[in-house]
C-alpha positions as CSV (number, residue, x, y, z in Angstrom):
1,M,0.0,0.0,0.0
2,K,1.4,3.4,-0.9
3,I,0.4,7.0,-1.0
4,V,0.0,8.5,-4.6
5,K,-1.5,11.3,-6.6
6,I,-4.1,10.8,-9.3
7,N,-4.0,12.6,-12.7
8,D,-6.3,15.6,-12.9
9,I,-7.5,14.7,-16.4
10,Y,-8.6,11.2,-15.2
11,I,-10.6,12.7,-12.3
12,D,-12.2,15.3,-14.5
13,Q,-13.3,12.7,-17.0
14,L,-14.8,10.4,-14.4
15,R,-16.5,13.3,-12.6
16,R,-18.4,14.1,-15.9
17,I,-20.1,10.6,-15.6
18,F,-19.9,10.1,-11.9
19,P,-20.3,13.6,-10.3
20,H,-20.0,12.3,-6.7
21,I,-16.3,11.5,-7.2
22,M,-14.2,13.9,-5.2
23,F,-12.4,16.6,-7.2
24,N,-8.8,17.7,-7.1
25,K,-8.2,20.7,-5.0
26,N,-5.5,22.4,-7.1
27,N,-5.4,25.6,-5.2
28,G,-7.8,24.9,-2.4
29,G,-7.3,23.7,1.1
30,L,-4.7,24.8,3.6
31,Y,-1.8,23.2,1.7
32,G,-3.4,23.1,-1.8
33,R,-3.8,19.4,-1.3
34,K,-4.4,17.5,-4.5
35,Y,-6.0,14.1,-4.9
36,I,-3.6,12.3,-2.6
37,G,-4.5,9.0,-1.2
38,V,-3.9,5.3,-0.6
39,L,-3.5,2.8,-3.4
40,F,-4.4,-0.9,-2.8
41,K,-5.8,-3.9,-4.6
42,I,-9.4,-5.2,-4.7
43,N,-10.1,-8.1,-7.0
44,N,-6.7,-7.6,-8.7
45,L,-7.6,-4.0,-9.5
46,N,-5.9,-0.9,-8.2
47,Y,-8.2,1.1,-6.0
48,Y,-7.5,4.5,-4.7
49,A,-9.1,6.1,-1.6
50,P,-8.5,9.8,-1.1
51,L,-7.1,11.3,2.1
52,S,-8.9,14.2,3.6
53,S,-8.4,16.7,6.5
54,P,-10.4,16.2,9.6
55,K,-13.5,18.3,10.0
56,Y,-15.0,19.7,13.1
57,N,-17.5,16.8,13.5
58,D,-14.6,14.3,13.4
59,F,-13.3,15.7,16.7
60,I,-16.8,15.8,18.3
61,D,-18.2,12.5,17.1
62,K,-16.2,9.8,18.8
63,N,-18.1,7.1,16.9
64,N,-16.4,5.6,13.8
65,C,-18.2,5.9,10.5
66,E,-18.3,2.7,8.5
67,H,-17.1,4.4,5.4
68,I,-14.2,6.6,6.8
69,I,-11.1,5.6,8.6
70,K,-9.8,8.3,10.9
71,I,-6.0,8.7,10.9
72,Y,-4.5,9.2,14.3
73,Q,-1.2,10.4,15.6
74,F,0.0,9.3,19.0
75,K,2.1,11.9,20.7
76,H,2.9,12.4,24.4
77,N,0.5,9.6,25.4
78,R,-2.3,11.3,23.5
79,K,-4.2,10.4,20.4
80,R,-5.3,13.0,18.0
81,I,-7.0,12.9,14.6
82,I,-4.7,14.2,11.8
83,G,-6.7,13.1,8.7
84,K,-9.0,10.5,7.3
85,I,-9.2,7.9,4.5
86,M,-12.4,8.4,2.5
87,L,-13.2,4.8,1.7
88,N,-16.7,5.8,0.4
89,C,-14.9,7.8,-2.3
90,M,-12.5,5.0,-3.4
91,I,-12.2,4.6,-7.2
92,P,-10.5,2.1,-9.5
93,V,-7.5,3.7,-11.3
94,P,-5.5,2.4,-14.3
95,K,-1.8,2.5,-13.7
96,K,-1.2,5.2,-16.3
97,F,-3.1,7.7,-14.2
98,V,-1.3,7.0,-11.0
99,E,1.5,9.5,-10.2
100,T,4.2,9.0,-7.6
101,L,4.1,11.3,-4.5
102,T,7.6,12.3,-3.6
103,I,7.6,13.5,0.0
104,S,11.1,15.0,-0.3
105,E,9.9,17.4,-3.0
106,I,7.3,19.0,-0.7
107,S,8.6,22.3,0.5
108,N,6.0,23.0,3.3
109,F,7.5,21.4,6.4
110,K,4.2,21.2,8.3
111,Y,2.5,19.5,5.3
112,K,5.4,17.1,4.8
113,D,5.3,16.2,8.5
114,L,1.6,15.6,8.3
115,L,2.0,13.3,5.3
116,I,4.8,11.4,7.0
117,N,2.6,10.8,10.1
118,E,-0.3,9.7,7.8
119,I,2.0,7.3,6.0
120,N,3.1,5.9,9.3
121,F,-0.5,5.3,10.4
122,I,-1.4,3.7,7.1
123,N,1.6,1.4,7.1
124,R,0.8,0.2,10.7
125,N,-2.9,-0.4,9.7
126,Q,-2.6,-1.7,6.1
127,K,-4.5,-4.9,6.8
128,Y,-7.4,-3.2,8.5
129,I,-7.7,-0.6,5.7
130,I,-7.7,-3.2,3.0
131,N,-10.2,-5.4,4.8
132,K,-12.5,-2.4,5.4
133,A,-12.3,-1.3,1.8
134,K,-13.1,-4.9,0.6
135,Q,-16.0,-5.0,3.0
136,L,-17.5,-1.8,1.6
137,Y,-16.9,-3.0,-2.0
138,F,-18.8,-6.1,-1.2
139,I,-21.7,-4.3,0.6
140,K,-22.1,-1.9,-2.4
141,N,-22.0,-4.6,-5.1
142,E,-24.2,-7.1,-3.2
143,R,-26.6,-4.3,-2.3
144,N,-26.9,-5.6,1.2
145,I,-30.5,-4.4,2.1
146,S,-29.7,-4.1,5.8
147,N,-27.2,-1.2,4.9
148,K,-29.4,1.1,2.7
149,K,-28.0,4.2,4.3
150,L,-24.4,3.1,3.8
151,I,-25.0,2.0,0.2
152,K,-26.1,5.5,-0.7
153,L,-22.8,6.9,0.6
154,L,-20.7,4.6,-1.6
155,L,-19.7,5.2,-5.2
156,P,-20.9,2.7,-7.8
157,Y,-17.7,0.7,-8.0
158,K,-18.8,-1.8,-10.7
159,E,-20.2,0.9,-12.9
160,I,-16.9,2.8,-12.7
161,E,-15.0,-0.4,-13.5
162,N,-17.2,-1.0,-16.5
163,Y,-16.8,2.6,-17.7
164,I,-13.0,2.3,-17.5
165,L,-13.0,-1.0,-19.4
166,K,-15.2,0.5,-22.1
167,H,-13.6,3.9,-22.5
168,Y,-10.0,3.2,-21.8
169,K,-10.0,-0.4,-23.2
170,I,-7.8,-1.3,-20.3
171,L,-8.1,-2.8,-16.9
172,D,-4.4,-2.8,-16.0
173,I,-5.5,-1.5,-12.7
């Protein structure tokens, strides 16, 4: 599992058909955070889940959402939320649209430190993240009736996979 960027053109093309896909924040956010996230495999396909900054409710609501994994930093015997993995927004991505994220090239020290801490959390929790992603993928594709609310929050993974296969003629993902 690694942290990567996704090509803007690919995101823009998918958003035309699937408007609920998160967009790149080229100049937005505190650090101009682009579509940075975790890359992992589901059914031999590369899936990408974007990282996001914590919001006010993430600090208040101590319950875990099924579709989001909060990223914690443990410092001075305290646990604090530093980000989150948006599994509800995960998308399949062909290799040609995956861009390497080079931490050493990031000039903002605070942002670089944040990313390093997020990477450390992700590396320690790889198995949990992948299992949670696969569970959500299964729930969405099986249309588990007991989870109607959750199903509405998840992207149409199979539809996106079929779109990629049809329009890019590849599933090297």
